[in-house]
C-alpha positions in Angstrom: 0.0 -0.2 0.0 2.0 2.9 -1.0 0.8 6.8 -0.1 -1.1 8.5 -2.6 -2.9 10.9 -0.4 -2.8 12.7 2.3 -5.2 14.8 4.7 -3.9 17.4 7.4 -6.3 18.7 10.0 -4.9 21.4 11.6 -6.0 23.2 15.0 -4.4 26.4 16.4 -5.8 28.1 19.4 -5.2 29.9 23.1 -6.1 29.0 26.3 -6.1 25.4 27.9 -3.9 22.8 26.2 -6.5 20.2 25.1 -9.3 21.7 26.6 -9.4 24.7 24.5 -9.2 23.0 21.1 -11.4 24.1 18.4 -14.4 21.3 17.7 -13.3 21.6 13.9 -9.8 22.5 12.7 -8.7 25.2 11.2 -7.5 23.9 8.3 -7.7 21.2 6.3 -5.4 20.6 3.5 -5.5 17.6 0.8 -2.3 17.0 -0.6 -0.8 14.1 -3.5 2.3 12.8 -3.7 4.3 14.3 -6.5 5.6 12.1 -9.7 9.0 10.8 -8.7 8.3 11.1 -4.4 7.7 9.4 -1.8 6.4 11.7 0.9 4.7 14.5 1.2 5.5 17.8 2.7 3.1 20.0 4.7 4.1 23.7 5.1 2.1 25.2 8.1 4.2 28.3 9.4 2.1 30.7 7.7 -1.3 29.0 8.6 -0.5 28.8 12.1 0.9 32.3 11.9 -2.5 33.5 10.5 -3.9 32.8 13.9 -1.5 34.9 16.0 -2.4 38.0 17.2 0.6 39.3 20.0 -0.8 41.5 22.4 1.8 43.6 24.4 0.5 46.2 26.9 3.7 46.8 28.9 2.7 44.1 31.6 5.8 41.6 30.9 4.1 38.8 33.0 1.0 39.0 31.1 1.9 38.8 27.3 -0.2 37.0 24.4 3.0 35.5 22.4 2.6 31.9 21.5 -0.1 29.4 20.9 -1.1 25.6 20.7 -1.0 23.6 17.1 -2.1 20.4 17.1 -2.5 18.3 13.9 -3.6 14.6 12.7 -2.9 13.3 9.4 -4.5 10.6 7.6 -2.6 8.7 5.1 -4.6 7.0 1.5 -3.0 4.8 -0.6 -4.0 4.3 -4.5 -7.5 3.1 -4.1 -8.6 5.9 -1.9 -8.6 3.3 1.7 -6.9 4.7 4.5 -3.2 3.0 5.1 -4.4 3.4 8.7 -7.5 3.5 10.9 -5.2 6.0 13.2 -4.0 8.9 11.9 -0.6 10.5 12.7 -1.2 12.9 15.2 1.2 15.6 17.2 1.3 18.7 18.7 3.7 21.6 20.2 3.9 25.0 21.5 4.1 27.6 18.8 6.3 30.9 18.7 6.2 33.5 15.7 10.1 33.5 15.9 12.2 33.0 12.8 15.6 31.5 11.6 18.4 32.7 9.3 19.5 30.7 6.2 22.5 29.8 8.0 20.5 27.9 10.6 19.2 25.7 8.3 15.5 24.4 8.1 12.9 24.2 11.1 15.5 25.0 13.8 14.6 24.9 17.3 16.3 27.8 19.1 15.4 26.6 22.8 16.6 22.9 22.8 19.9 23.2 24.6 19.7 26.4 25.6 16.8 28.1 27.1 17.8 31.7 27.1 15.7 33.4 24.3 17.4 36.3 23.4 20.7 36.4 21.8 22.6 39.1 24.0 24.8 38.1 27.2 25.7 41.5 28.0 22.6 43.7 28.7 22.7 47.4 29.1 20.5 48.5 32.0 19.4 52.3 34.1 20.1 52.0 37.4 17.4 51.7 39.4 15.9 49.6 36.1 14.6 45.7 36.3 16.7 43.7 33.9 14.5 41.3 32.6 15.4 37.9 30.2 12.8 35.9 28.4 13.3 32.1 29.8 11.4 29.2 28.2 10.6 27.2 30.9 8.1 24.9 30.0 8.5 21.0 29.5 12.0 20.8 28.6 12.9 23.9 29.7 15.1 26.1 31.8 15.4 24.6 36.0 16.9 27.0 37.7 17.6 31.0 37.7 19.9 32.4 40.3 20.5 36.4 40.3 24.1 37.2 41.5 26.0 40.1 42.7 29.5 40.7 43.4 29.3 36.7 42.9 27.1 36.3 45.8 23.2 34.5 44.7 20.6 37.2 46.3 17.9 34.7 45.2 16.8 32.3 42.9 14.0 30.8 41.2 13.6 27.5 40.4 11.3 25.7 37.6 9.7 22.4 36.2 8.4 21.6 39.8 4.5 20.6 39.3 2.9 19.3 36.7 -0.5 20.8 35.7 -2.5 22.3 32.7 -1.0 25.2 30.9 -2.2 28.7 29.6 -1.1 30.1 26.9 -1.5 32.6 24.2 -1.4 32.4 20.0 1.8 31.6 17.9 3.7 30.1 14.9 5.0 26.4 14.3 6.4 25.2 10.5 6.6 21.4 9.7 8.0 19.9 6.3 7.9 16.2 6.5 4.6 15.2 8.4 6.2 12.0 9.4 8.7 14.5 11.5 5.8 16.3 13.5 6.2 14.2 16.8 5.8 16.5 20.0 4.9 14.9 23.1 2.9 18.1 24.9 0.8 15.5 27.1 2.3 16.9 30.2 2.9 20.5 30.8 5.2 22.3 33.9 3.4 25.0 36.1 4.9 28.8 35.1 2.3 31.1 35.4 0.1 31.6 32.4 2.5 30.7 29.8 5.5 28.6 28.5 7.4 31.7 28.2 8.6 34.0 31.7 10.7 36.5 32.5 13.5 36.3 34.7 13.5 39.4 36.8 15.2 40.1 40.2 15.1 43.2 42.5 18.3 44.3 44.0 20.4 44.7 41.1 22.0 41.5 40.2 25.1 42.1 38.2 25.1 38.4 36.7 21.7 36.2 35.8 22.8 32.4 36.1 20.1 30.4 34.0 20.3 26.6 34.4 19.8 24.7 30.8 17.6 21.4 30.9 20.6 19.6 30.0 22.6 20.5 33.1 24.7 23.9 31.2 24.3 27.2 32.4 24.0 30.0 30.2 25.7 33.8 31.8 23.7 37.3 31.3 25.7 39.7 32.2 24.3 43.3 33.6 25.4 46.8 33.3 23.4 49.5 35.1 24.3 52.7 33.4 23.6 56.6 35.3 23.2 58.6 31.9 23.4 62.3 33.7 22.6 64.3 30.0 19.9 62.2 28.1 16.9 60.4 29.2 16.9 56.8 28.7 14.5 55.1 26.3 13.0 51.7 26.8 12.3 49.4 23.4 10.3 46.2 23.4 10.1 43.8 20.3 9.5 40.6 19.1 13.0 39.0 18.6 13.7 35.8 16.6 12.8 33.7 19.2 8.9 35.0 19.0 9.3 36.5 22.1 9.3 40.4 23.6 12.6 41.6 24.4 13.2 45.0 26.5 16.2 47.2 25.7 17.9 50.6 26.9 18.6 53.3 24.0 20.9 56.1 26.5 22.0 58.8 24.1 20.5 61.8 21.9 16.9 61.3 21.1 15.7 63.4 18.2 11.5 63.5 17.5 9.9 64.4 13.9 6.9 65.1 12.4 6.2 64.1 9.1 2.8 65.9 7.6 0.7 65.5 4.3 -2.0 67.2 2.9 -4.2 68.9 -0.4 -5.7 71.8 -0.9 -8.0 73.7 -2.8 -8.7 76.9 -3.9 -12.4 78.3 -3.0 -14.9 81.0 -4.2 -14.6 83.8 -1.6 -16.6 86.5 -3.8 -20.0 87.7 -1.6 -22.5 88.7 -4.2 -23.9 92.1 -2.7 -26.9 94.0 -3.5 -24.8 96.5 -5.5 -21.5 95.3 -5.9 -19.1 92.0 -5.4 -17.5 91.8 -2.4 -15.1 89.3 -0.3 -13.8 89.1 3.1 -9.9 89.2 3.5 -10.2 87.4 6.5 -11.3 84.5 4.6 -8.8 82.1 3.2 -9.0 81.1 -0.7 -7.0 78.2 -0.4 -8.5 75.6 1.6 -6.8 72.1 3.5 -7.8 68.8 3.3 -7.3 65.7 4.2 -4.5 66.9 6.7 -2.5 64.1 8.1 -0.1 63.2 10.3 2.8 60.8 11.7 5.6 61.2 14.1 8.9 59.5 14.1 11.9 59.3 16.6 15.8 58.3 16.6 17.4 57.0 19.0 20.7 56.3 19.9 22.3 53.2 22.2 25.5 54.5 23.1 28.4 52.7 23.3 28.1 48.9 23.3 29.7 45.7 23.0 30.1 44.3 19.2 27.9 41.7 19.6 25.0 43.8 20.0 24.4 44.2 16.0 23.1 40.9 16.6 20.2 42.7 18.9 20.0 45.5 16.3 19.4 43.3 13.5 16.6 41.9 15.3 15.1 45.3 16.0 15.1 46.0 12.1 13.6 42.1 11.4 10.7 42.8 13.8 7.3 43.0 12.9 6.3 44.1 16.3 8.2 46.8 18.6 6.9 49.4 21.5 8.3 52.7 22.6 7.7 53.1 26.3 6.9 56.8 26.9 5.1 58.3 29.8 4.4 55.0 31.5 2.8 53.4 28.6 3.8 51.5 25.6 3.1 52.9 22.1 3.9 50.7 19.0 6.6 51.8 16.8 7.9 50.7 13.4 11.4 50.5 12.5 12.1 52.8 9.6 16.0 52.3 8.9 16.3 49.6 5.8 19.9 48.9 5.9 22.9 49.5 8.2 26.7 49.1 8.6 27.9 46.1 11.4 30.5 48.1 13.5 33.5 46.5 15.3 35.8 47.7 17.1 38.8 46.9 14.5 37.0 49.5 12.2 35.4 51.8 14.2 37.4 51.5 17.9 33.8 52.7 19.8 30.6 51.1 18.5 27.2 52.9 19.0 24.0 52.7 16.8 21.5 54.6 16.2 18.0 54.3 14.8 15.0 55.7 13.6 11.0 54.4 14.0 8.0 55.5 13.0 5.3 55.4 15.4 2.2 53.1 14.3 -0.7 55.3 14.2 -1.5 58.6 13.4 -0.8 61.8 15.4 -4.6 62.9 14.1 -6.7 60.4 16.0 -9.0 58.9 13.0 -10.5 56.2 14.2 -13.8 55.8 13.3 
C-alpha cells in the first residue's frame, strides 16, 4: 500500500492545552504525492501565523505571544483507502520566531539553551529591572540565580509541578509530516504560559540560567547612570518570537511628517450693488490633513555582539516605545545598517529611527 494522498487537520488555538481545542480544524489540507517522490510535505508556518495576535500592554508578566498547534494526518493509498485507521498526530507550542538561512530548516532555538534572547550582556539604567525572556515549559530552564558581586541574592526554580497550562497564540513550521511528533501531554506550571521573564530586585549584575541539559548560561548586566539624556525603553519581538526589551541611552530626536491637500474656493460675496470678499476668509483651503510622528534613538556605546540585537530590531514586525508609562507601537524605519566593529570603528554605537504606528490625528472611526 503505497502512499498516494494525505489529509492534514490542523488546529491552532489559545488557552488551556486540549481543553480549548476547537471542535473543527482551522485548516483541512489535501495533498497528493508528487511524481518521483514517496512522501508528502506540509508547510504550516504561515497558516499558524494567521492565528497569531501578539498583544503587549507593558505588563511583562502577561503577554500574548504563543499558541498551541495540534495536527492529525490521514494517509491514503492509490485506491483511496486509509492506510491506517489511526492518524499520525502531534502537537506543539508555537512562537512567531524565525531562523536565518544559515540555521537550516526548522531550527529549534531552545533545545539546549533556554534563554530566548541572543545577547549575553545587557545595559540597564540604574534602578531599573533587567528582564531576560526564558523558556520554562517542558524541557525548559530549571533554575535561575541572581548574583551580585559573586553572591546569590535570589533564585527561582522551575519544572517543579505538572499541571495544565494556559498560553496565548503563535507559529509552528513543519516540512515532512512524519517529523511532526511532539508530545505535550504533560506541562509544567509556569504561570500563564511557557515563557517567563527572569527579573529580580536588588540590581543583580549576573543572571545564571540552568538549562535542561545541566549547562548554564550567564547574562551579564551593566547598570548605567545617564546624566544628560533620558534613557528610552524599547520592547520588540525578537527572533525567538518573544518580547525582549532594550534601552537606548543617548540622544533622542523627535520629528513629524505631515501630508495634506488643498483647493481654491470662490470667496466672492454677491452684494446688492457690488461684489466683495472678506480679506479674513482663506482662498486656499486645506483638507485630508494627515501626520505621523517619528523618533531617532541612540544606543550609546555597546559591545560588538550587540549588532545581532540591532539586526533583530530592524527585522521585527512588532515594537513598542515607552513614553509616560505607556508602551506605544512603533515601526523600525531604517532599511540598511552597517555593522560596526572595534577594529574598524573603535567605539561602537547605533542610531535607529522609528515611525509611530498610528496617525497623530486620531482618525479611528
